SEROKE-153577 format. One line per 10 residues: number of its first residue (from 1); their letters; for each residue x, y, z of N, C-alpha, C. Coordinates in steps of 0.05 Angstrom, whole numbers. Atoms other than C-alpha are relative to their C-alpha. Example, Ala and Ser with C-alpha at 12.3 -4.5 7.8 and 13.67 -1.06 7.14 Angstrom:
<atoms>
1	as	18:-24:0:246:-90:156:18:24:0 ~ -16:-24:-1:273:-21:143:-15:22:14
</atoms>
This chain:
<atoms>
1	mgkrkkqqkk	-19:10:-10:2260:1607:-340:26:28:-5 ~ -18:-27:4:2322:1658:-336:28:-13:-11 ~ -24:11:8:2394:1646:-361:12:-3:27 ~ -10:6:-25:2434:1612:-310:21:18:17 ~ -11:-15:-19:2456:1648:-250:33:-6:8 ~ -21:8:-7:2521:1654:-237:11:-6:28 ~ 7:13:-21:2546:1610:-180:33:7:9 ~ -26:9:-3:2616:1600:-144:-1:-24:-3 ~ -6:22:16:2651:1549:-173:-7:-24:22 ~ 7:23:-21:2623:1481:-152:26:-21:-3
11	kevndeappn	-12:23:11:2675:1435:-187:27:15:-10 ~ -33:-11:8:2754:1456:-194:10:-20:-26 ~ -2:22:29:2776:1429:-263:30:11:-8 ~ -22:2:3:2855:1427:-256:8:32:-1 ~ 3:-30:2:2856:1504:-232:36:3:4 ~ -32:-5:-3:2938:1495:-220:13:2:-25 ~ -7:-12:20:2951:1488:-290:-6:22:-13 ~ 8:-24:18:2958:1547:-343:-25:-11:-18 ~ 21:0:17:2898:1560:-385:7:-14:-29 ~ 2:18:29:2934:1535:-450:10:-31:2
21	eieeeeeekt	-1:26:-5:2958:1470:-419:-27:-16:11 ~ 26:8:-8:2886:1456:-396:-18:-7:-25 ~ 18:-2:30:2858:1474:-467:11:-28:-8 ~ -7:17:14:2913:1425:-495:-8:-33:8 ~ 8:25:-9:2897:1370:-443:-26:-14:-6 ~ 27:9:0:2825:1369:-451:-19:-6:-35 ~ 4:11:40:2831:1368:-535:2:-27:-7 ~ -9:26:0:2871:1304:-521:-21:-19:5 ~ 24:24:-5:2815:1278:-483:-24:-1:-14 ~ 26:1:24:2758:1295:-533:9:-18:-17
31	etnytvddll	6:27:23:2793:1247:-578:-5:-31:12 ~ 2:21:-14:2781:1189:-527:-28:-10:-6 ~ 25:6:5:2714:1150:-539:-15:7:20 ~ 24:-14:-17:2668:1186:-496:-28:-11:-17 ~ 27:3:14:2595:1180:-508:-7:26:4 ~ 19:-31:-8:2547:1237:-510:-7:8:19 ~ 7:-9:-35:2524:1230:-440:25:3:9 ~ -29:4:-13:2600:1232:-418:7:32:-9 ~ -6:-22:3:2613:1292:-460:-18:25:6 ~ 18:-12:-12:2551:1328:-435:7:11:32
41	ervenyveaf	-9:-4:-22:2568:1314:-366:26:14:11 ~ -30:-9:3:2640:1342:-385:-9:35:0 ~ 3:-31:7:2603:1414:-409:-11:11:22 ~ 8:-10:-29:2561:1419:-341:20:5:18 ~ -22:-15:-13:2624:1420:-306:11:20:-2 ~ -16:-26:9:2654:1469:-347:-14:22:6 ~ 24:-14:6:2590:1508:-353:3:8:39 ~ 3:-3:-26:2592:1507:-272:27:16:7 ~ -22:-15:1:2663:1527:-266:12:26:-20 ~ 5:-21:19:2647:1581:-317:21:2:-14
51	qfdlalkfce	-17:-8:31:2703:1563:-371:-23:-13:-20 ~ 18:3:24:2654:1568:-430:16:-9:-27 ~ -21:16:19:2709:1555:-474:11:-21:-8 ~ -4:33:5:2724:1485:-464:-24:-13:6 ~ 36:4:-1:2644:1474:-450:-2:-4:-27 ~ 4:2:19:2637:1493:-518:14:-19:-27 ~ -16:22:14:2697:1445:-546:-17:-25:1 ~ 13:24:4:2657:1390:-519:-25:-5:-11 ~ 23:-8:19:2593:1414:-544:-3:-8:-22 ~ -18:4:30:2629:1411:-614:-2:-25:-8
61	katqlepsnt	-5:26:13:2647:1340:-605:-23:-15:4 ~ 26:9:4:2580:1322:-582:-18:-5:-20 ~ 16:-10:24:2548:1354:-638:14:-19:-31 ~ -13:12:33:2593:1311:-694:-5:-30:11 ~ 5:24:-7:2573:1253:-651:-24:-17:-17 ~ 29:4:2:2502:1259:-655:-7:26:-8 ~ 10:-16:13:2481:1315:-699:-27:11:4 ~ 31:-16:-7:2407:1314:-690:-12:-12:31 ~ 11:-2:-21:2407:1301:-621:-3:26:20 ~ 19:-33:-12:2360:1359:-585:15:7:18
71	kvlettgnvc	-1:-17:-26:2385:1364:-523:39:3:-4 ~ -28:-18:0:2457:1369:-544:-1:26:-13 ~ 5:-24:16:2437:1423:-593:-9:20:16 ~ 12:-12:-19:2400:1458:-536:24:6:16 ~ -20:3:-13:2450:1447:-494:23:24:-9 ~ -11:-18:15:2497:1482:-544:1:28:-1 ~ 8:-24:-6:2459:1535:-551:1:16:19 ~ -4:-5:-22:2461:1545:-482:25:21:8 ~ -31:-6:-3:2539:1555:-477:2:17:-13 ~ 1:-23:19:2531:1602:-539:-10:21:9
81	aemgdivkae	24:-17:-9:2477:1647:-503:19:3:28 ~ -17:-14:-22:2523:1645:-439:25:17:-12 ~ -21:-20:11:2585:1672:-482:-9:17:-15 ~ 13:-32:22:2540:1730:-515:-2:-9:-27 ~ 11:3:29:2534:1697:-580:-27:-9:-7 ~ 37:-3:1:2460:1704:-588:-5:-15:-29 ~ 4:7:31:2463:1693:-667:11:-26:3 ~ -1:27:-4:2497:1626:-654:-14:-21:17 ~ 13:14:-16:2455:1603:-602:-29:-4:-10 ~ 19:6:16:2396:1616:-638:3:-20:-18
91	eyymkavkiq	-3:21:16:2423:1582:-692:-3:-35:14 ~ 1:23:-10:2428:1518:-655:-30:-11:11 ~ 29:3:-4:2358:1526:-622:-21:-10:-16 ~ 22:-5:21:2325:1535:-686:3:-31:-21 ~ -8:25:16:2361:1468:-714:-19:-22:21 ~ 24:21:-20:2324:1429:-648:-28:7:-11 ~ 31:5:5:2261:1457:-668:-5:-6:-24 ~ -8:19:23:2269:1431:-738:-9:-23:2 ~ 2:29:0:2277:1362:-713:-17:-5:17 ~ 24:13:-10:2227:1361:-659:-11:25:5
101	pdkgfvkyly	17:-21:1:2178:1416:-671:-24:-2:23 ~ 24:9:-17:2121:1382:-624:13:-6:24 ~ -13:18:-19:2167:1350:-579:23:18:23 ~ -23:-17:-12:2205:1392:-520:-8:31:2 ~ -2:-28:-1:2190:1457:-491:21:19:2 ~ -13:-23:-4:2251:1492:-471:21:11:-15 ~ -6:-15:18:2278:1509:-526:-13:20:-17 ~ 17:-23:-4:2218:1550:-537:2:23:16 ~ -3:-13:-25:2228:1583:-473:29:18:-8 ~ -21:-9:3:2305:1596:-494:-2:20:-26
111	lgqisqgkaa	8:-15:31:2279:1628:-561:-14:34:6 ~ 10:-21:-15:2234:1670:-523:16:23:6 ~ -23:-11:-15:2289:1696:-478:18:19:-14 ~ -25:-20:21:2336:1719:-537:-11:10:-19 ~ 22:-11:31:2275:1745:-580:-8:30:15 ~ 16:-18:-8:2241:1809:-581:-31:4:-9 ~ 28:-6:16:2167:1834:-585:-16:-23:-10 ~ 10:24:5:2127:1792:-624:2:-25:-4 ~ -14:22:-5:2178:1745:-636:-1:-24:18 ~ 0:9:-23:2184:1727:-567:-22:-9:7
121	veffltainv	22:7:-5:2111:1724:-557:-10:-29:-11 ~ 5:31:20:2103:1664:-612:5:-17:8 ~ -16:25:-9:2160:1628:-581:-14:-9:29 ~ 12:2:-26:2126:1633:-516:-20:-18:2 ~ 26:18:2:2056:1613:-536:8:-28:-18 ~ -8:29:8:2088:1551:-575:10:-8:24 ~ -4:7:-26:2122:1534:-510:-22:-17:13 ~ 21:5:-20:2058:1539:-470:-20:-22:-18 ~ 9:18:11:2021:1498:-524:10:-34:3 ~ -8:25:6:2067:1437:-524:12:-5:31
131	mksklnntea	-4:1:-22:2076:1453:-445:-38:-23:5 ~ 25:13:-6:1994:1438:-444:-5:-32:-5 ~ 4:20:11:1998:1382:-486:12:-26:18 ~ -14:19:-13:2050:1347:-441:-10:-2:33 ~ 6:-5:-28:2011:1362:-375:-19:-22:-3 ~ 27:17:5:1957:1318:-403:12:-35:4 ~ -15:27:1:2011:1257:-405:27:4:27 ~ -20:-3:-30:2054:1277:-337:-13:-16:20 ~ -3:11:-30:2059:1236:-277:-10:21:22 ~ 12:-21:-21:2021:1266:-219:19:14:14
141	anvenlklql	-21:-12:-11:2086:1275:-182:18:22:-13 ~ -7:-27:10:2105:1321:-236:-11:17:-16 ~ 16:-26:8:2047:1364:-251:10:21:13 ~ -1:-24:-10:2055:1410:-201:27:21:-7 ~ -19:-13:7:2125:1431:-218:-2:13:-38 ~ -3:-5:31:2109:1435:-298:-31:27:0 ~ 8:-21:-3:2055:1481:-275:-1:25:9 ~ -14:-25:-10:2097:1524:-241:11:8:-22 ~ -13:-10:16:2133:1530:-294:-25:11:-27 ~ 17:-14:10:2071:1544:-342:-8:31:6
151	snvycslael	4:-22:-11:2056:1600:-297:22:18:-8 ~ -32:-7:8:2128:1624:-306:-4:10:-28 ~ 6:-15:27:2112:1636:-378:-24:15:-9 ~ 25:-24:-5:2048:1667:-369:13:31:2 ~ -12:-22:-8:2086:1717:-333:14:7:-19 ~ -12:-7:27:2137:1722:-388:-17:15:-16 ~ 16:-17:21:2084:1743:-437:-13:26:12 ~ 20:-27:-9:2047:1793:-389:25:24:0 ~ -19:-15:-3:2120:1822:-379:6:14:-25 ~ -2:-13:33:2127:1828:-455:-22:20:-3
161	ymtdccmeed	16:-27:-4:2066:1869:-451:-4:23:15 ~ -8:-22:-12:2088:1914:-406:30:13:-7 ~ -24:-13:11:2153:1929:-448:5:2:-27 ~ -2:4:28:2168:1908:-512:-29:5:-11 ~ 19:0:23:2098:1900:-539:-24:23:16 ~ 17:-24:-16:2070:1961:-496:-19:11:-13 ~ 19:-21:23:2044:1999:-555:-14:-12:-10 ~ 12:6:16:2008:1949:-586:-36:3:7 ~ 31:-5:-5:1929:1964:-594:-10:-15:22 ~ 8:17:-19:1910:1907:-545:17:-6:24
171	aqkqcekycq	-29:4:-25:1973:1913:-494:-15:-3:23 ~ 14:-1:-28:1932:1928:-431:-18:-28:3 ~ 13:19:-7:1883:1875:-441:9:-26:0 ~ -15:28:6:1939:1817:-470:14:0:27 ~ -12:-4:-23:1973:1838:-404:-15:-11:25 ~ 27:9:-27:1909:1830:-354:8:-29:-8 ~ 10:33:13:1895:1758:-392:17:-13:14 ~ -20:11:-3:1965:1732:-384:8:-1:31 ~ -1:-7:-26:1969:1762:-309:-18:-22:12 ~ 22:11:-20:1905:1728:-291:7:-33:-5
181	eaiesneknp	-10:31:12:1926:1656:-333:24:-9:15 ~ -35:12:-13:1998:1658:-293:-16:-10:30 ~ 10:1:-17:1955:1664:-229:-20:-36:-2 ~ 17:28:-6:1905:1601:-243:17:-17:-15 ~ -15:28:7:1958:1556:-271:17:-10:24 ~ -14:6:-21:1989:1561:-209:-10:20:29 ~ 12:-13:-19:1954:1586:-145:22:12:23 ~ -15:-6:-4:2016:1585:-112:38:7:-1 ~ -20:-7:19:2064:1620:-158:4:30:10 ~ -2:-29:-13:2087:1683:-116:6:27:-22
191	daylnmcnyl	-2:-20:21:2113:1719:-182:-21:-4:-14 ~ 24:2:14:2048:1710:-219:-18:17:14 ~ 14:-17:-6:2015:1753:-165:20:26:4 ~ -14:-36:-7:2075:1808:-162:-4:8:-28 ~ -1:-5:32:2069:1805:-240:-31:22:2 ~ 23:-11:2:1991:1822:-225:-2:34:13 ~ 0:-35:-11:2009:1886:-181:17:14:-17 ~ -6:-16:24:2056:1905:-230:-18:17:-21 ~ 21:-4:11:2000:1906:-276:-26:21:13 ~ 18:-14:-16:1946:1939:-229:7:28:9
201	lssnemektk	-12:-27:-10:1993:1993:-206:7:16:-20 ~ -3:-28:26:2006:2016:-282:-27:10:-5 ~ 28:-14:-1:1931:2017:-281:-11:11:19 ~ 7:-18:-25:1924:2061:-221:-25:-17:18 ~ 21:21:-18:1885:2007:-187:9:-13:28 ~ -15:2:-25:1914:2017:-118:-26:-20:24 ~ 21:20:-21:1855:1974:-78:3:-28:-13 ~ 1:17:11:1860:1925:-122:33:-23:5 ~ -29:17:-8:1940:1916:-114:5:-5:26 ~ -5:11:-21:1935:1917:-48:-14:-20:9
211	etlakvydlw	13:20:-13:1885:1861:-37:22:-25:-12 ~ -25:17:0:1940:1828:-80:30:-13:3 ~ -25:4:-16:1996:1844:-46:-1:-13:22 ~ 1:6:-28:1962:1815:20:4:-30:-14 ~ -12:28:5:1965:1745:-21:19:-10:-5 ~ -37:-2:12:2036:1751:-48:12:3:29 ~ -21:-4:-36:2057:1776:32:-9:-29:14 ~ 10:20:-14:2009:1714:59:18:-23:-10 ~ -12:23:17:2044:1663:9:30:3:16 ~ -25:1:-16:2112:1689:41:2:-13:23
221	ktfteqdldh	-6:6:-29:2096:1687:108:-7:-33:1 ~ 6:24:-12:2074:1615:103:23:-22:-10 ~ -25:17:10:2135:1595:60:22:2:23 ~ -28:-6:-25:2182:1621:120:-8:-9:20 ~ 12:13:-23:2136:1591:170:8:-30:-4 ~ 1:32:-5:2139:1525:147:25:-14:-16 ~ -13:20:7:2193:1511:107:33:26:-8 ~ -10:-26:2:2251:1579:117:27:-14:-14 ~ -23:7:7:2312:1534:101:-3:-3:-33 ~ -3:7:26:2289:1523:28:-18:30:-13
231	ipsliayesr	14:-21:11:2255:1598:22:15:7:-18 ~ -9:-10:12:2302:1619:-32:-13:-12:-30 ~ 12:22:30:2276:1559:-82:-31:8:0 ~ 29:-5:-4:2207:1577:-59:-11:24:-8 ~ 8:-27:7:2204:1649:-70:30:17:-9 ~ -30:2:2:2268:1674:-105:6:31:9 ~ -13:-29:-9:2319:1737:-73:-17:20:-8 ~ 12:-26:11:2291:1789:-128:-23:0:-5 ~ 23:2:-5:2224:1765:-118:-18:14:21 ~ 1:-11:-21:2227:1784:-48:6:33:2
241	ltlvklliea	-15:-25:-3:2261:1840:-67:-25:24:-16 ~ 24:-11:21:2202:1865:-123:-24:3:29 ~ 21:-8:-18:2157:1853:-59:0:17:16 ~ -2:-24:-19:2182:1902:-13:2:26:-13 ~ -2:-22:20:2192:1953:-69:-34:5:-4 ~ 32:-1:10:2113:1938:-87:-13:22:31 ~ 9:-5:-20:2100:1944:-11:2:29:5 ~ -5:-25:-9:2125:2006:0:-14:22:-23 ~ 17:-23:14:2092:2042:-66:-25:-7:5 ~ 29:-2:-11:2023:2019:-34:-3:6:33
251	eeydkvssiv	10:-8:-38:2037:2047:35:1:-29:17 ~ 1:19:-16:2048:1978:65:26:5:23 ~ -26:0:-18:2109:1999:108:9:-14:26 ~ -8:14:-25:2097:1964:166:11:-27:-6 ~ -18:28:-1:2116:1897:134:18:-2:-16 ~ -28:11:11:2177:1910:100:24:-7:15 ~ -31:7:-18:2229:1900:159:-5:-25:-6 ~ -3:33:-4:2212:1826:166:17:-16:-24 ~ -7:2:25:2226:1819:93:28:3:-3 ~ -29:-9:12:2287:1857:83:18:-20:25
261	dqlieenedd	-23:15:-13:2315:1821:153:9:-22:-11 ~ -2:31:14:2311:1755:114:18:3:-20 ~ -14:-2:18:2344:1788:54:32:9:6 ~ -26:-13:-10:2401:1819:95:20:-27:8 ~ -13:24:-11:2415:1743:125:9:-6:-25 ~ -11:15:28:2424:1724:49:18:20:-15 ~ -19:-20:13:2457:1785:21:7:30:12 ~ -4:-27:-14:2482:1842:69:12:19:-8 ~ -16:-23:5:2521:1879:23:-13:6:-33 ~ 17:-12:27:2464:1894:-31:-12:25:15
271	vriwyylgla	11:-31:-13:2446:1965:-27:-19:11:6 ~ 29:0:-2:2382:1960:-47:-21:-9:27 ~ 6:8:-24:2360:1928:14:-7:13:23 ~ -5:-13:-17:2386:1972:56:-16:33:-7 ~ 9:-19:11:2361:2027:18:-38:8:-1 ~ 28:-1:-2:2282:2003:21:-4:1:27 ~ 11:-2:-28:2289:1991:89:3:28:13 ~ -3:-31:1:2315:2060:99:-27:20:-5 ~ 21:-7:16:2258:2085:58:-25:-3:19 ~ 22:5:-12:2201:2053:91:-1:9:29
281	knllfendnt	4:-11:-30:2224:2069:162:5:30:-8 ~ 2:-37:-5:2233:2144:144:-27:9:-2 ~ 29:-15:10:2159:2147:108:-15:-13:35 ~ 14:-11:-31:2138:2119:187:2:15:13 ~ -16:-17:-16:2183:2157:222:-12:36:-6 ~ 13:-31:6:2152:2223:186:-31:3:17 ~ 26:3:-15:2078:2203:220:10:-5:22 ~ -8:15:-30:2111:2177:290:34:1:8 ~ -23:0:-10:2176:2206:315:10:-16:14 ~ -10:12:-16:2182:2161:355:8:-34:-3
291	ldnprfylek	-18:31:12:2200:2097:316:22:0:-5 ~ -35:-1:7:2263:2076:292:9:15:-20 ~ -13:-21:15:2306:2133:265:14:-25:-26 ~ -9:13:24:2321:2110:189:31:6:-10 ~ -21:-11:9:2389:2146:187:15:-25:-1 ~ -17:25:-1:2421:2078:208:6:-15:-23 ~ 5:21:29:2398:2040:147:-1:11:-23 ~ -7:-5:24:2409:2093:97:23:6:3 ~ -31:1:0:2482:2106:119:13:-20:-9 ~ -3:23:11:2489:2045:115:2:-13:-30
301	alelfektgv	2:5:30:2467:2034:44:14:27:-12 ~ -27:-14:11:2518:2101:25:29:-17:5 ~ -26:14:-12:2573:2059:61:5:-25:-22 ~ 0:23:25:2556:2000:10:7:11:-30 ~ -6:-17:25:2555:2050:-46:28:3:-12 ~ -34:4:6:2632:2056:-42:6:-24:4 ~ -10:27:-5:2643:1988:-15:-5:-13:-28 ~ 7:17:27:2610:1953:-77:0:9:-30 ~ -9:-18:25:2616:2013:-131:-31:-7:-18 ~ 23:-5:18:2543:2007:-149:-10:26:-12
311	edidmkehie	4:-23:15:2519:2061:-205:-28:5:5 ~ 31:-11:8:2446:2081:-190:5:32:15 ~ -10:-28:1:2458:2158:-188:-33:9:17 ~ 19:-8:-1:2385:2166:-177:-13:-11:33 ~ -3:12:-29:2383:2122:-109:17:13:15 ~ -10:-16:-16:2440:2150:-81:-3:30:-1 ~ 10:-26:-7:2413:2225:-92:-24:-2:16 ~ 26:3:-14:2346:2204:-59:16:-4:31 ~ -4:8:-31:2381:2169:5:20:23:15 ~ -14:-23:-5:2426:2236:7:-17:17:10
321	eilkvcplee	25:-15:8:2366:2276:-1:-20:-2:32 ~ 9:11:-24:2329:2236:61:15:8:21 ~ -23:-12:-16:2397:2246:101:-4:21:14 ~ 2:-30:-3:2390:2320:101:-24:1:21 ~ 22:-3:-16:2324:2319:144:-4:-21:17 ~ 9:27:-14:2337:2255:180:14:16:23 ~ -14:-11:-24:2355:2275:254:23:-21:10 ~ -26:14:-8:2423:2256:284:-14:-21:25 ~ 4:24:-26:2424:2193:338:-6:20:24 ~ 12:-17:-29:2437:2256:389:-11:12:5
331	dmetisegee	18:-20:-3:2389:2292:370:-28:-19:10 ~ 21:22:-3:2341:2229:376:-5:0:35 ~ -4:10:-27:2365:2220:446:-14:27:14 ~ 15:-26:-20:2350:2296:468:-30:6:-5 ~ 22:1:-2:2285:2288:438:-20:-17:12 ~ 21:25:-26:2263:2225:482:7:9:23 ~ -4:-9:-31:2300:2258:544:-29:19:2 ~ 16:-8:-6:2251:2310:527:-35:-1:7 ~ 28:10:2:2186:2267:520:0:-13:32 ~ -5:6:-27:2205:2232:585:-11:25:16
341	eeiesdeeed	9:-16:-22:2207:2297:624:-28:16:-4 ~ 26:-17:16:2141:2322:586:-25:-21:20 ~ 22:22:-20:2106:2255:612:-2:6:31 ~ -3:6:-34:2137:2252:686:-13:33:9 ~ 16:-19:-6:2111:2328:689:-28:2:-2 ~ 31:7:8:2043:2311:672:-13:-17:15 ~ 0:22:-26:2043:2253:719:1:17:29 ~ 5:-12:-35:2060:2299:780:-21:28:-4 ~ 21:-15:3:2008:2345:755:-27:-3:6 ~ 26:21:-8:1955:2289:760:4:-5:27
351	qmet	-3:3:-31:1983:2276:829:-11:22:19 ~ 9:-26:-19:1970:2345:856:-22:2:-3 ~ 26:1:7:1903:2347:824:-17:-18:19 ~ 9:26:-21:1889:2288:867:-2:4:18
</atoms>
């Protein structure tokens, strides 16, 4: 589970009033006889509108009404985390842990996210124990969703052993174990396979990487064919971008375009997708100059650097480096005409011989 991704406002909250008037109005409203559920609904509205100061006021009111309500404590922790107050967020999460240590795994996931190293590992492992216990008492309709969440927690553990805990003596062994358990927990979780690919690449096992990539590519293809409208919820945008990057690293260039076309439909202003598409096409073009010229895609990426203000010097320099040796469109037309003349000449010679 990650932090809430910022979206466009879903609900407007008296936008025409000045901020200080809104705060005074809402402070008066918190004095009315709201229930905790009413207050939490208000919190959700303000979080969706990115008005975290007001959300926190309602959280504080809810904690005054029910200081031992773990849902209130976790929600308050979430708001504090959104505001960047990690110390305060941890304080609320730990209060929830103290009240219900063996019930509810979400608080442990949040603690794992805001912690580092072995501390994060311990929180994730505790979450897994609670989740496994819950699996035995969960209705069939909710089991698959819980298995997906469990798989994602194993992914988080594997990532920790590739980053924070990479210097641990058994880091490689632990990483491989958690990658495998992520797949076994939910064999339809694309992120589990992507995690395994990252591990295999770091271990220089290219053949196994390609085998695993084939599985996640097939998953993406199946999701696309069966439920295109819901593809973002089946395999996230960033996961598909990771798949594109891994396909390039594994020299599976011909599979890149179809995924990138889908990403462009969702966000055509993302520099990275045009860069990866141009890079893949350039690597194909190097072996066969009759294929699509990568110049258009790389120039589009450079345009977006200016438009969006992205600061990735290495990527920009690489694009410029490729463009130096990339033929201009008019040169491609000359090459094409020359090839046609050569073909026609060969055909004439063949006819004369016959």
